[in-house]
HTML snippet that shows the backbone in 3Dmol.js (N, CA, C, O; Angstrom):
<script src="https://3Dmol.org/build/3Dmol-min.js"></script>
<div id="view" style="width:600px;height:400px;position:relative"></div>
<script>
const pdb = `
ATOM      1  N   SER A   1     -81.497 118.388 122.740  1.00  0.00           N
ATOM      2  CA  SER A   1     -80.825 119.348 123.027  1.00  0.00           C
ATOM      3  C   SER A   1     -80.248 120.338 122.475  1.00  0.00           C
ATOM      4  O   SER A   1     -79.501 120.113 121.523  1.00  0.00           O
ATOM      5  N   PRO A   2     -80.516 122.084 123.080  1.00  0.00           N
ATOM      6  CA  PRO A   2     -80.329 122.802 121.942  1.00  0.00           C
ATOM      7  C   PRO A   2     -78.341 122.341 122.317  1.00  0.00           C
ATOM      8  O   PRO A   2     -77.627 121.727 123.109  1.00  0.00           O
ATOM      9  N   LYS A   3     -78.282 123.436 120.704  1.00  0.00           N
ATOM     10  CA  LYS A   3     -76.669 123.538 120.345  1.00  0.00           C
ATOM     11  C   LYS A   3     -76.385 124.977 121.062  1.00  0.00           C
ATOM     12  O   LYS A   3     -77.056 126.008 121.089  1.00  0.00           O
ATOM     13  N   PRO A   4     -74.828 124.554 121.765  1.00  0.00           N
ATOM     14  CA  PRO A   4     -74.319 125.838 121.701  1.00  0.00           C
ATOM     15  C   PRO A   4     -74.375 126.878 120.811  1.00  0.00           C
ATOM     16  O   PRO A   4     -74.703 126.704 119.637  1.00  0.00           O
ATOM     17  N   PRO A   5     -73.922 128.532 121.523  1.00  0.00           N
ATOM     18  CA  PRO A   5     -74.026 129.380 120.853  1.00  0.00           C
ATOM     19  C   PRO A   5     -72.982 128.891 119.673  1.00  0.00           C
ATOM     20  O   PRO A   5     -72.994 128.937 118.442  1.00  0.00           O
ATOM     21  N   CYS A   6     -72.275 128.508 120.454  1.00  0.00           N
ATOM     22  CA  CYS A   6     -70.997 128.887 118.555  1.00  0.00           C
ATOM     23  C   CYS A   6     -71.497 127.680 117.529  1.00  0.00           C
ATOM     24  O   CYS A   6     -71.465 127.773 116.302  1.00  0.00           O
ATOM     25  N   MET A   7     -71.816 126.896 118.040  1.00  0.00           N
ATOM     26  CA  MET A   7     -72.446 125.929 116.823  1.00  0.00           C
ATOM     27  C   MET A   7     -73.429 126.278 116.005  1.00  0.00           C
ATOM     28  O   MET A   7     -73.981 125.577 115.157  1.00  0.00           O
ATOM     29  N   ASN A   8     -73.635 127.417 116.294  1.00  0.00           N
ATOM     30  CA  ASN A   8     -74.886 128.484 115.293  1.00  0.00           C
ATOM     31  C   ASN A   8     -73.758 128.942 114.111  1.00  0.00           C
ATOM     32  O   ASN A   8     -73.887 128.964 112.887  1.00  0.00           O
ATOM     33  N   LYS A   9     -72.730 129.258 114.870  1.00  0.00           N
ATOM     34  CA  LYS A   9     -72.008 130.592 113.896  1.00  0.00           C
ATOM     35  C   LYS A   9     -71.368 129.590 112.601  1.00  0.00           C
ATOM     36  O   LYS A   9     -71.097 128.389 112.613  1.00  0.00           O
ATOM     37  N   THR A  10     -71.264 130.506 111.617  1.00  0.00           N
ATOM     38  CA  THR A  10     -70.751 130.313 110.303  1.00  0.00           C
ATOM     39  C   THR A  10     -69.571 129.637 110.267  1.00  0.00           C
ATOM     40  O   THR A  10     -68.794 129.880 111.190  1.00  0.00           O
ATOM     41  N   VAL A  11     -69.142 128.635 109.211  1.00  0.00           N
ATOM     42  CA  VAL A  11     -68.120 128.263 108.932  1.00  0.00           C
ATOM     43  C   VAL A  11     -67.624 128.894 107.613  1.00  0.00           C
ATOM     44  O   VAL A  11     -68.150 128.521 106.564  1.00  0.00           O
ATOM     45  N   LEU A  12     -66.817 129.663 107.597  1.00  0.00           N
ATOM     46  CA  LEU A  12     -66.456 130.776 106.037  1.00  0.00           C
ATOM     47  C   LEU A  12     -65.202 129.717 105.351  1.00  0.00           C
ATOM     48  O   LEU A  12     -64.162 129.374 105.913  1.00  0.00           O
ATOM     49  N   ILE A  13     -65.641 129.364 104.061  1.00  0.00           N
ATOM     50  CA  ILE A  13     -64.490 128.737 103.282  1.00  0.00           C
ATOM     51  C   ILE A  13     -64.060 129.824 102.089  1.00  0.00           C
ATOM     52  O   ILE A  13     -64.880 130.288 101.296  1.00  0.00           O
ATOM     53  N   LEU A  14     -62.862 130.102 102.092  1.00  0.00           N
ATOM     54  CA  LEU A  14     -62.175 130.701 101.610  1.00  0.00           C
ATOM     55  C   LEU A  14     -61.355 130.880 100.289  1.00  0.00           C
ATOM     56  O   LEU A  14     -60.220 131.334 100.145  1.00  0.00           O
ATOM     57  N   LYS A  15     -62.445 130.290  99.153  1.00  0.00           N
ATOM     58  CA  LYS A  15     -61.445 129.892  97.540  1.00  0.00           C
ATOM     59  C   LYS A  15     -60.672 130.736  96.969  1.00  0.00           C
ATOM     60  O   LYS A  15     -60.915 131.942  96.929  1.00  0.00           O
ATOM     61  N   HIS A  16     -59.496 130.101  96.387  1.00  0.00           N
ATOM     62  CA  HIS A  16     -58.389 130.943  95.564  1.00  0.00           C
ATOM     63  C   HIS A  16     -58.385 130.879  94.310  1.00  0.00           C
ATOM     64  O   HIS A  16     -58.075 131.821  93.580  1.00  0.00           O
ATOM     65  N   VAL A  17     -58.873 129.297  93.776  1.00  0.00           N
ATOM     66  CA  VAL A  17     -59.141 129.319  92.563  1.00  0.00           C
ATOM     67  C   VAL A  17     -60.092 128.586  92.798  1.00  0.00           C
ATOM     68  O   VAL A  17     -60.295 128.117  93.918  1.00  0.00           O
ATOM     69  N   PRO A  18     -61.239 128.245  91.225  1.00  0.00           N
ATOM     70  CA  PRO A  18     -62.309 127.613  90.916  1.00  0.00           C
ATOM     71  C   PRO A  18     -62.468 126.025  91.726  1.00  0.00           C
ATOM     72  O   PRO A  18     -63.366 125.528  92.405  1.00  0.00           O
ATOM     73  N   ASN A  19     -61.292 125.605  91.331  1.00  0.00           N
ATOM     74  CA  ASN A  19     -60.937 123.737  91.071  1.00  0.00           C
ATOM     75  C   ASN A  19     -60.838 123.382  92.178  1.00  0.00           C
ATOM     76  O   ASN A  19     -61.110 122.207  92.424  1.00  0.00           O
ATOM     77  N   GLU A  20     -60.439 124.216  93.181  1.00  0.00           N
ATOM     78  CA  GLU A  20     -59.842 123.737  94.568  1.00  0.00           C
ATOM     79  C   GLU A  20     -61.180 123.987  95.837  1.00  0.00           C
ATOM     80  O   GLU A  20     -61.219 125.086  96.389  1.00  0.00           O
ATOM     81  N   ASP A  21     -62.108 123.023  96.183  1.00  0.00           N
ATOM     82  CA  ASP A  21     -63.020 123.020  97.020  1.00  0.00           C
ATOM     83  C   ASP A  21     -63.066 122.513  98.324  1.00  0.00           C
ATOM     84  O   ASP A  21     -62.401 121.482  98.430  1.00  0.00           O
ATOM     85  N   ALA A  22     -63.735 122.953  99.567  1.00  0.00           N
ATOM     86  CA  ALA A  22     -63.801 122.159 100.528  1.00  0.00           C
ATOM     87  C   ALA A  22     -64.002 120.465 100.775  1.00  0.00           C
ATOM     88  O   ALA A  22     -63.728 119.701 101.700  1.00  0.00           O
ATOM     89  N   GLY A  23     -64.633 120.319  99.431  1.00  0.00           N
ATOM     90  CA  GLY A  23     -65.113 118.430  99.199  1.00  0.00           C
ATOM     91  C   GLY A  23     -66.053 118.153 100.457  1.00  0.00           C
ATOM     92  O   GLY A  23     -67.131 118.675 100.743  1.00  0.00           O
ATOM     93  N   THR A  24     -65.175 116.984 101.250  1.00  0.00           N
ATOM     94  CA  THR A  24     -65.740 115.698 101.701  1.00  0.00           C
ATOM     95  C   THR A  24     -65.464 116.928 103.211  1.00  0.00           C
ATOM     96  O   THR A  24     -66.284 116.560 104.053  1.00  0.00           O
ATOM     97  N   LEU A  25     -64.814 117.916 103.671  1.00  0.00           N
ATOM     98  CA  LEU A  25     -64.797 118.748 105.117  1.00  0.00           C
ATOM     99  C   LEU A  25     -66.393 119.848 104.857  1.00  0.00           C
ATOM    100  O   LEU A  25     -66.897 120.246 105.907  1.00  0.00           O
ATOM    101  N   LYS A  26     -67.009 120.225 103.696  1.00  0.00           N
ATOM    102  CA  LYS A  26     -67.834 120.936 103.278  1.00  0.00           C
ATOM    103  C   LYS A  26     -69.114 119.848 103.376  1.00  0.00           C
ATOM    104  O   LYS A  26     -70.148 120.365 103.800  1.00  0.00           O
ATOM    105  N   ASP A  27     -69.162 119.014 103.184  1.00  0.00           N
ATOM    106  CA  ASP A  27     -69.890 117.461 102.747  1.00  0.00           C
ATOM    107  C   ASP A  27     -70.392 116.932 104.415  1.00  0.00           C
ATOM    108  O   ASP A  27     -71.404 116.249 104.570  1.00  0.00           O
ATOM    109  N   PHE A  28     -69.705 117.273 105.319  1.00  0.00           N
ATOM    110  CA  PHE A  28     -69.997 116.764 106.916  1.00  0.00           C
ATOM    111  C   PHE A  28     -70.402 117.805 107.315  1.00  0.00           C
ATOM    112  O   PHE A  28     -71.334 117.779 108.118  1.00  0.00           O
ATOM    113  N   LEU A  29     -69.914 118.911 106.949  1.00  0.00           N
ATOM    114  CA  LEU A  29     -70.343 120.568 107.702  1.00  0.00           C
ATOM    115  C   LEU A  29     -71.771 120.254 107.493  1.00  0.00           C
ATOM    116  O   LEU A  29     -72.572 120.029 108.400  1.00  0.00           O
ATOM    117  N   ARG A  30     -72.079 120.257 105.978  1.00  0.00           N
ATOM    118  CA  ARG A  30     -73.706 120.510 106.131  1.00  0.00           C
ATOM    119  C   ARG A  30     -74.284 119.446 106.571  1.00  0.00           C
ATOM    120  O   ARG A  30     -75.292 119.556 107.268  1.00  0.00           O
ATOM    121  N   GLU A  31     -73.656 117.975 106.189  1.00  0.00           N
ATOM    122  CA  GLU A  31     -74.918 117.176 106.994  1.00  0.00           C
ATOM    123  C   GLU A  31     -74.471 116.994 108.607  1.00  0.00           C
ATOM    124  O   GLU A  31     -75.118 116.092 109.139  1.00  0.00           O
ATOM    125  N   ASN A  32     -73.869 117.405 109.164  1.00  0.00           N
ATOM    126  CA  ASN A  32     -74.657 117.895 110.329  1.00  0.00           C
ATOM    127  C   ASN A  32     -74.754 119.354 110.879  1.00  0.00           C
ATOM    128  O   ASN A  32     -74.289 119.664 111.975  1.00  0.00           O
ATOM    129  N   GLY A  33     -75.480 120.351 109.925  1.00  0.00           N
ATOM    130  CA  GLY A  33     -75.945 121.281 110.089  1.00  0.00           C
ATOM    131  C   GLY A  33     -75.422 122.239 110.567  1.00  0.00           C
ATOM    132  O   GLY A  33     -75.863 123.046 111.385  1.00  0.00           O
ATOM    133  N   THR A  34     -74.064 122.155 109.864  1.00  0.00           N
ATOM    134  CA  THR A  34     -73.464 123.354 110.652  1.00  0.00           C
ATOM    135  C   THR A  34     -73.339 124.379 109.208  1.00  0.00           C
ATOM    136  O   THR A  34     -72.961 123.876 108.150  1.00  0.00           O
ATOM    137  N   PRO A  35     -73.640 125.607 109.286  1.00  0.00           N
ATOM    138  CA  PRO A  35     -73.928 126.854 108.607  1.00  0.00           C
ATOM    139  C   PRO A  35     -73.022 126.938 107.835  1.00  0.00           C
ATOM    140  O   PRO A  35     -72.131 126.346 108.445  1.00  0.00           O
ATOM    141  N   LEU A  36     -72.513 127.328 106.706  1.00  0.00           N
ATOM    142  CA  LEU A  36     -71.456 127.770 105.723  1.00  0.00           C
ATOM    143  C   LEU A  36     -71.805 129.036 104.596  1.00  0.00           C
ATOM    144  O   LEU A  36     -72.805 129.486 104.038  1.00  0.00           O
ATOM    145  N   ARG A  37     -70.759 129.230 104.620  1.00  0.00           N
ATOM    146  CA  ARG A  37     -70.518 130.428 103.764  1.00  0.00           C
ATOM    147  C   ARG A  37     -69.255 130.481 102.456  1.00  0.00           C
ATOM    148  O   ARG A  37     -68.056 130.379 102.715  1.00  0.00           O
ATOM    149  N   THR A  38     -69.492 130.558 101.850  1.00  0.00           N
ATOM    150  CA  THR A  38     -68.279 130.209 100.604  1.00  0.00           C
ATOM    151  C   THR A  38     -67.945 131.712  99.922  1.00  0.00           C
ATOM    152  O   THR A  38     -68.888 132.491  99.786  1.00  0.00           O
ATOM    153  N   GLU A  39     -66.574 132.119  99.488  1.00  0.00           N
ATOM    154  CA  GLU A  39     -66.310 133.226  99.386  1.00  0.00           C
ATOM    155  C   GLU A  39     -65.274 132.857  98.508  1.00  0.00           C
ATOM    156  O   GLU A  39     -64.210 132.325  98.825  1.00  0.00           O
ATOM    157  N   ASP A  40     -65.770 133.272  97.049  1.00  0.00           N
ATOM    158  CA  ASP A  40     -64.402 133.104  95.725  1.00  0.00           C
ATOM    159  C   ASP A  40     -63.789 134.193  95.588  1.00  0.00           C
ATOM    160  O   ASP A  40     -64.042 135.139  94.843  1.00  0.00           O
ATOM    161  N   LEU A  41     -62.732 134.003  96.544  1.00  0.00           N
ATOM    162  CA  LEU A  41     -61.984 135.660  96.437  1.00  0.00           C
ATOM    163  C   LEU A  41     -61.686 135.897  94.705  1.00  0.00           C
ATOM    164  O   LEU A  41     -61.742 136.965  94.094  1.00  0.00           O
ATOM    165  N   TYR A  42     -61.336 134.440  94.129  1.00  0.00           N
ATOM    166  CA  TYR A  42     -60.475 134.942  93.069  1.00  0.00           C
ATOM    167  C   TYR A  42     -61.265 135.623  92.310  1.00  0.00           C
ATOM    168  O   TYR A  42     -60.773 136.234  91.361  1.00  0.00           O
ATOM    169  N   ASP A  43     -62.725 135.675  92.568  1.00  0.00           N
ATOM    170  CA  ASP A  43     -63.980 135.801  91.722  1.00  0.00           C
ATOM    171  C   ASP A  43     -64.363 137.231  91.926  1.00  0.00           C
ATOM    172  O   ASP A  43     -65.222 137.819  91.269  1.00  0.00           O
ATOM    173  N   GLY A  44     -63.715 137.690  92.807  1.00  0.00           N
ATOM    174  CA  GLY A  44     -63.766 139.169  93.823  1.00  0.00           C
ATOM    175  C   GLY A  44     -64.728 139.798  94.976  1.00  0.00           C
ATOM    176  O   GLY A  44     -65.079 140.930  95.307  1.00  0.00           O
ATOM    177  N   GLN A  45     -65.019 138.177  95.504  1.00  0.00           N
ATOM    178  CA  GLN A  45     -66.273 138.278  96.354  1.00  0.00           C
ATOM    179  C   GLN A  45     -65.328 138.490  97.327  1.00  0.00           C
ATOM    180  O   GLN A  45     -64.282 137.867  97.149  1.00  0.00           O
ATOM    181  N   ALA A  46     -65.411 139.489  98.731  1.00  0.00           N
ATOM    182  CA  ALA A  46     -65.216 139.603  99.617  1.00  0.00           C
ATOM    183  C   ALA A  46     -65.211 139.223 100.580  1.00  0.00           C
ATOM    184  O   ALA A  46     -66.152 138.445 100.738  1.00  0.00           O
ATOM    185  N   LEU A  47     -64.290 139.407 101.884  1.00  0.00           N
ATOM    186  CA  LEU A  47     -64.158 138.435 102.919  1.00  0.00           C
ATOM    187  C   LEU A  47     -65.453 139.403 103.829  1.00  0.00           C
ATOM    188  O   LEU A  47     -65.644 140.548 103.419  1.00  0.00           O
ATOM    189  N   PRO A  48     -66.139 138.995 104.810  1.00  0.00           N
ATOM    190  CA  PRO A  48     -67.186 139.772 105.233  1.00  0.00           C
ATOM    191  C   PRO A  48     -66.762 140.852 106.221  1.00  0.00           C
ATOM    192  O   PRO A  48     -65.643 140.927 106.729  1.00  0.00           O
ATOM    193  N   ASP A  49     -67.639 141.563 106.405  1.00  0.00           N
ATOM    194  CA  ASP A  49     -67.236 143.270 107.241  1.00  0.00           C
ATOM    195  C   ASP A  49     -66.539 142.363 108.702  1.00  0.00           C
ATOM    196  O   ASP A  49     -65.380 142.240 109.099  1.00  0.00           O
ATOM    197  N   SER A  50     -67.645 141.925 109.136  1.00  0.00           N
ATOM    198  CA  SER A  50     -66.925 141.057 110.374  1.00  0.00           C
ATOM    199  C   SER A  50     -67.701 139.600 110.824  1.00  0.00           C
ATOM    200  O   SER A  50     -68.786 139.062 110.605  1.00  0.00           O
ATOM    201  N   LEU A  51     -66.283 139.265 111.699  1.00  0.00           N
ATOM    202  CA  LEU A  51     -66.416 137.783 111.718  1.00  0.00           C
ATOM    203  C   LEU A  51     -67.231 137.271 113.039  1.00  0.00           C
ATOM    204  O   LEU A  51     -67.239 136.111 113.451  1.00  0.00           O
ATOM    205  N   ARG A  52     -67.974 138.481 113.661  1.00  0.00           N
ATOM    206  CA  ARG A  52     -68.564 137.931 114.579  1.00  0.00           C
ATOM    207  C   ARG A  52     -69.540 136.675 114.711  1.00  0.00           C
ATOM    208  O   ARG A  52     -69.966 136.277 115.795  1.00  0.00           O
ATOM    209  N   GLU A  53     -69.802 136.174 113.640  1.00  0.00           N
ATOM    210  CA  GLU A  53     -70.509 135.529 113.362  1.00  0.00           C
ATOM    211  C   GLU A  53     -69.975 133.683 112.367  1.00  0.00           C
ATOM    212  O   GLU A  53     -70.415 132.663 111.838  1.00  0.00           O
ATOM    213  N   VAL A  54     -68.621 134.530 112.779  1.00  0.00           N
ATOM    214  CA  VAL A  54     -67.911 133.343 111.923  1.00  0.00           C
ATOM    215  C   VAL A  54     -67.052 132.458 113.286  1.00  0.00           C
ATOM    216  O   VAL A  54     -66.298 132.919 114.143  1.00  0.00           O
ATOM    217  N   ARG A  55     -67.586 130.853 113.031  1.00  0.00           N
ATOM    218  CA  ARG A  55     -66.752 130.070 114.148  1.00  0.00           C
ATOM    219  C   ARG A  55     -65.401 129.475 113.796  1.00  0.00           C
ATOM    220  O   ARG A  55     -64.432 129.087 114.450  1.00  0.00           O
ATOM    221  N   ALA A  56     -65.725 129.558 112.454  1.00  0.00           N
ATOM    222  CA  ALA A  56     -63.854 128.621 111.621  1.00  0.00           C
ATOM    223  C   ALA A  56     -63.717 128.935 110.416  1.00  0.00           C
ATOM    224  O   ALA A  56     -64.654 129.001 109.621  1.00  0.00           O
ATOM    225  N   ALA A  57     -62.244 129.219 110.088  1.00  0.00           N
ATOM    226  CA  ALA A  57     -62.579 129.504 108.727  1.00  0.00           C
ATOM    227  C   ALA A  57     -61.684 128.287 108.071  1.00  0.00           C
ATOM    228  O   ALA A  57     -60.817 127.886 108.847  1.00  0.00           O
ATOM    229  N   VAL A  58     -61.724 127.560 106.684  1.00  0.00           N
ATOM    230  CA  VAL A  58     -61.147 126.877 105.650  1.00  0.00           C
ATOM    231  C   VAL A  58     -60.808 127.393 104.683  1.00  0.00           C
ATOM    232  O   VAL A  58     -61.477 127.535 103.660  1.00  0.00           O
ATOM    233  N   ILE A  59     -59.322 127.869 104.956  1.00  0.00           N
ATOM    234  CA  ILE A  59     -58.873 128.553 103.909  1.00  0.00           C
ATOM    235  C   ILE A  59     -57.880 127.499 102.392  1.00  0.00           C
ATOM    236  O   ILE A  59     -56.769 126.984 102.517  1.00  0.00           O
ATOM    237  N   MET A  60     -58.657 127.482 101.273  1.00  0.00           N
ATOM    238  CA  MET A  60     -58.440 126.411 100.688  1.00  0.00           C
ATOM    239  C   MET A  60     -56.996 127.246 100.417  1.00  0.00           C
ATOM    240  O   MET A  60     -56.608 128.302 100.916  1.00  0.00           O
ATOM    241  N   GLY A  61     -56.216 126.162  99.215  1.00  0.00           N
ATOM    242  CA  GLY A  61     -55.258 126.351  98.513  1.00  0.00           C
ATOM    243  C   GLY A  61     -55.180 126.817  97.161  1.00  0.00           C
ATOM    244  O   GLY A  61     -56.219 127.087  96.559  1.00  0.00           O
ATOM    245  N   GLY A  62     -54.229 126.922  96.705  1.00  0.00           N
ATOM    246  CA  GLY A  62     -53.877 127.226  95.270  1.00  0.00           C
ATOM    247  C   GLY A  62     -52.967 126.894  94.692  1.00  0.00           C
ATOM    248  O   GLY A  62     -52.310 125.908  95.027  1.00  0.00           O
ATOM    249  N   PRO A  63     -52.601 127.879  93.328  1.00  0.00           N
ATOM    250  CA  PRO A  63     -50.902 127.761  92.684  1.00  0.00           C
ATOM    251  C   PRO A  63     -50.584 129.084  93.268  1.00  0.00           C
ATOM    252  O   PRO A  63     -49.919 129.729  92.458  1.00  0.00           O
ATOM    253  N   MET A  64     -50.744 129.553  94.061  1.00  0.00           N
ATOM    254  CA  MET A  64     -49.961 130.946  94.448  1.00  0.00           C
ATOM    255  C   MET A  64     -49.203 130.541  95.479  1.00  0.00           C
ATOM    256  O   MET A  64     -49.605 129.568  96.117  1.00  0.00           O
ATOM    257  N   ASN A  65     -48.436 130.939  95.717  1.00  0.00           N
ATOM    258  CA  ASN A  65     -47.765 131.434  97.055  1.00  0.00           C
ATOM    259  C   ASN A  65     -47.773 132.368  97.999  1.00  0.00           C
ATOM    260  O   ASN A  65     -48.110 133.539  97.824  1.00  0.00           O
ATOM    261  N   VAL A  66     -47.480 131.979  98.809  1.00  0.00           N
ATOM    262  CA  VAL A  66     -48.380 132.883 100.471  1.00  0.00           C
ATOM    263  C   VAL A  66     -47.195 134.499 100.028  1.00  0.00           C
ATOM    264  O   VAL A  66     -47.435 135.400 100.832  1.00  0.00           O
ATOM    265  N   TYR A  67     -46.624 134.709  99.483  1.00  0.00           N
ATOM    266  CA  TYR A  67     -45.999 136.055  98.900  1.00  0.00           C
ATOM    267  C   TYR A  67     -46.333 136.829  97.991  1.00  0.00           C
ATOM    268  O   TYR A  67     -45.632 137.833  97.865  1.00  0.00           O
ATOM    269  N   GLU A  68     -47.222 136.689  97.270  1.00  0.00           N
ATOM    270  CA  GLU A  68     -47.635 136.676  95.835  1.00  0.00           C
ATOM    271  C   GLU A  68     -48.652 137.371  95.491  1.00  0.00           C
ATOM    272  O   GLU A  68     -49.283 137.262  94.440  1.00  0.00           O
ATOM    273  N   GLU A  69     -48.997 138.690  97.055  1.00  0.00           N
ATOM    274  CA  GLU A  69     -49.820 139.688  97.378  1.00  0.00           C
ATOM    275  C   GLU A  69     -50.468 140.450  96.373  1.00  0.00           C
ATOM    276  O   GLU A  69     -51.673 140.620  96.185  1.00  0.00           O
ATOM    277  N   ILE A  70     -49.109 141.047  95.521  1.00  0.00           N
ATOM    278  CA  ILE A  70     -49.035 141.892  94.000  1.00  0.00           C
ATOM    279  C   ILE A  70     -50.064 140.931  93.397  1.00  0.00           C
ATOM    280  O   ILE A  70     -51.258 141.171  93.574  1.00  0.00           O
ATOM    281  N   LYS A  71     -49.650 139.781  92.648  1.00  0.00           N
ATOM    282  CA  LYS A  71     -49.999 138.886  91.495  1.00  0.00           C
ATOM    283  C   LYS A  71     -51.487 138.884  92.146  1.00  0.00           C
ATOM    284  O   LYS A  71     -52.337 139.513  91.516  1.00  0.00           O
ATOM    285  N   PHE A  72     -51.896 138.222  93.378  1.00  0.00           N
ATOM    286  CA  PHE A  72     -53.108 137.851  94.014  1.00  0.00           C
ATOM    287  C   PHE A  72     -53.509 138.829  95.032  1.00  0.00           C
ATOM    288  O   PHE A  72     -53.537 138.423  96.194  1.00  0.00           O
ATOM    289  N   PRO A  73     -53.866 140.205  94.761  1.00  0.00           N
ATOM    290  CA  PRO A  73     -54.612 141.493  95.619  1.00  0.00           C
ATOM    291  C   PRO A  73     -55.484 140.233  96.880  1.00  0.00           C
ATOM    292  O   PRO A  73     -55.211 140.501  98.050  1.00  0.00           O
ATOM    293  N   PHE A  74     -56.464 138.949  96.678  1.00  0.00           N
ATOM    294  CA  PHE A  74     -57.300 138.806  97.590  1.00  0.00           C
ATOM    295  C   PHE A  74     -56.312 138.552  98.581  1.00  0.00           C
ATOM    296  O   PHE A  74     -56.734 138.852  99.698  1.00  0.00           O
ATOM    297  N   LEU A  75     -54.949 138.031  98.581  1.00  0.00           N
ATOM    298  CA  LEU A  75     -54.357 137.365  99.233  1.00  0.00           C
ATOM    299  C   LEU A  75     -54.022 138.118 100.802  1.00  0.00           C
ATOM    300  O   LEU A  75     -53.727 137.568 101.863  1.00  0.00           O
ATOM    301  N   SER A  76     -54.183 139.473 100.508  1.00  0.00           N
ATOM    302  CA  SER A  76     -53.393 140.463 101.717  1.00  0.00           C
ATOM    303  C   SER A  76     -54.723 140.803 102.706  1.00  0.00           C
ATOM    304  O   SER A  76     -54.422 141.018 103.880  1.00  0.00           O
ATOM    305  N   PRO A  77     -56.185 140.877 102.358  1.00  0.00           N
ATOM    306  CA  PRO A  77     -57.140 140.719 103.242  1.00  0.00           C
ATOM    307  C   PRO A  77     -57.056 139.599 104.396  1.00  0.00           C
ATOM    308  O   PRO A  77     -57.417 139.837 105.549  1.00  0.00           O
ATOM    309  N   ILE A  78     -56.313 137.786 103.785  1.00  0.00           N
ATOM    310  CA  ILE A  78     -56.289 137.460 104.774  1.00  0.00           C
ATOM    311  C   ILE A  78     -55.231 137.172 105.560  1.00  0.00           C
ATOM    312  O   ILE A  78     -55.305 136.480 106.576  1.00  0.00           O
ATOM    313  N   HIS A  79     -53.977 137.810 105.020  1.00  0.00           N
ATOM    314  CA  HIS A  79     -52.712 138.022 105.624  1.00  0.00           C
ATOM    315  C   HIS A  79     -53.271 138.516 107.043  1.00  0.00           C
ATOM    316  O   HIS A  79     -53.274 138.025 108.172  1.00  0.00           O
ATOM    317  N   ARG A  80     -53.921 140.160 106.261  1.00  0.00           N
ATOM    318  CA  ARG A  80     -54.579 140.585 107.958  1.00  0.00           C
ATOM    319  C   ARG A  80     -55.239 140.208 108.683  1.00  0.00           C
ATOM    320  O   ARG A  80     -55.054 140.671 109.808  1.00  0.00           O
ATOM    321  N   ILE A  81     -56.236 139.311 108.552  1.00  0.00           N
ATOM    322  CA  ILE A  81     -57.244 138.797 109.528  1.00  0.00           C
ATOM    323  C   ILE A  81     -56.229 137.348 110.330  1.00  0.00           C
ATOM    324  O   ILE A  81     -56.563 136.927 111.438  1.00  0.00           O
ATOM    325  N   LEU A  82     -55.069 136.771 109.598  1.00  0.00           N
ATOM    326  CA  LEU A  82     -54.466 135.610 110.334  1.00  0.00           C
ATOM    327  C   LEU A  82     -53.710 136.768 111.379  1.00  0.00           C
ATOM    328  O   LEU A  82     -53.889 136.769 112.597  1.00  0.00           O
ATOM    329  N   LEU A  83     -52.870 137.706 110.677  1.00  0.00           N
ATOM    330  CA  LEU A  83     -52.262 138.546 111.654  1.00  0.00           C
ATOM    331  C   LEU A  83     -52.745 138.961 113.010  1.00  0.00           C
ATOM    332  O   LEU A  83     -52.258 138.587 114.077  1.00  0.00           O
ATOM    333  N   LEU A  84     -53.908 139.899 112.824  1.00  0.00           N
ATOM    334  CA  LEU A  84     -54.851 140.260 113.540  1.00  0.00           C
ATOM    335  C   LEU A  84     -54.909 139.542 114.997  1.00  0.00           C
ATOM    336  O   LEU A  84     -54.653 139.903 116.146  1.00  0.00           O
ATOM    337  N   ARG A  85     -55.626 137.690 114.042  1.00  0.00           N
ATOM    338  CA  ARG A  85     -56.202 136.845 115.339  1.00  0.00           C
ATOM    339  C   ARG A  85     -54.669 136.551 116.346  1.00  0.00           C
ATOM    340  O   ARG A  85     -54.380 136.721 117.530  1.00  0.00           O
ATOM    341  N   PHE A  86     -53.952 136.032 115.138  1.00  0.00           N
ATOM    342  CA  PHE A  86     -52.304 135.991 116.168  1.00  0.00           C
ATOM    343  C   PHE A  86     -51.985 136.572 117.377  1.00  0.00           C
ATOM    344  O   PHE A  86     -51.679 136.113 118.477  1.00  0.00           O
ATOM    345  N   ARG A  87     -52.202 138.309 116.679  1.00  0.00           N
ATOM    346  CA  ARG A  87     -51.992 139.272 117.670  1.00  0.00           C
ATOM    347  C   ARG A  87     -52.846 139.087 119.212  1.00  0.00           C
ATOM    348  O   ARG A  87     -52.205 139.076 120.262  1.00  0.00           O
ATOM    349  N   LEU A  88     -54.129 138.967 119.196  1.00  0.00           N
ATOM    350  CA  LEU A  88     -55.333 138.947 120.023  1.00  0.00           C
ATOM    351  C   LEU A  88     -54.900 137.341 121.079  1.00  0.00           C
ATOM    352  O   LEU A  88     -54.686 137.047 122.255  1.00  0.00           O
ATOM    353  N   ASP A  89     -54.960 136.726 119.827  1.00  0.00           N
ATOM    354  CA  ASP A  89     -54.321 135.330 120.625  1.00  0.00           C
ATOM    355  C   ASP A  89     -52.863 135.291 121.725  1.00  0.00           C
ATOM    356  O   ASP A  89     -52.767 134.456 122.625  1.00  0.00           O
ATOM    357  N   THR A  90     -52.092 136.061 121.522  1.00  0.00           N
ATOM    358  CA  THR A  90     -50.976 135.977 122.066  1.00  0.00           C
ATOM    359  C   THR A  90     -50.995 137.116 123.318  1.00  0.00           C
ATOM    360  O   THR A  90     -50.370 136.976 124.369  1.00  0.00           O
ATOM    361  N   LYS A  91     -51.711 138.086 123.031  1.00  0.00           N
ATOM    362  CA  LYS A  91     -52.296 138.676 124.191  1.00  0.00           C
ATOM    363  C   LYS A  91     -53.207 138.333 125.088  1.00  0.00           C
ATOM    364  O   LYS A  91     -53.732 139.370 125.493  1.00  0.00           O
ATOM    365  N   ARG A  92     -53.705 137.308 125.654  1.00  0.00           N
ATOM    366  CA  ARG A  92     -54.262 136.518 126.352  1.00  0.00           C
ATOM    367  C   ARG A  92     -53.527 136.125 127.639  1.00  0.00           C
ATOM    368  O   ARG A  92     -54.033 135.315 128.416  1.00  0.00           O
TER     369      ARG A  92
END
`;
const viewer = $3Dmol.createViewer("view");
viewer.addModel(pdb, "pdb");
viewer.setStyle({}, {cartoon: {color: "spectrum"}});
viewer.zoomTo();
viewer.render();
</script>
């Protein structure tokens, strides 16, 4: 049977440091045919312009704290996306 439309959407993996990876979760998703996209935010890769084709985001950890946006500027876009999503969800 064909996959539901959401199953064709990408799972976005956001990495903050090189040594934090999605590991067995990434293996599981690949084995089940889930499209994946990994962004190395620590290395200057940017978030996608649109999240329309993203069904889920896996946000990896690192040694930084959530409030250290000045020291780790790649945290700001992630915070904005999460805040926007929260606002959209609470307006339903």
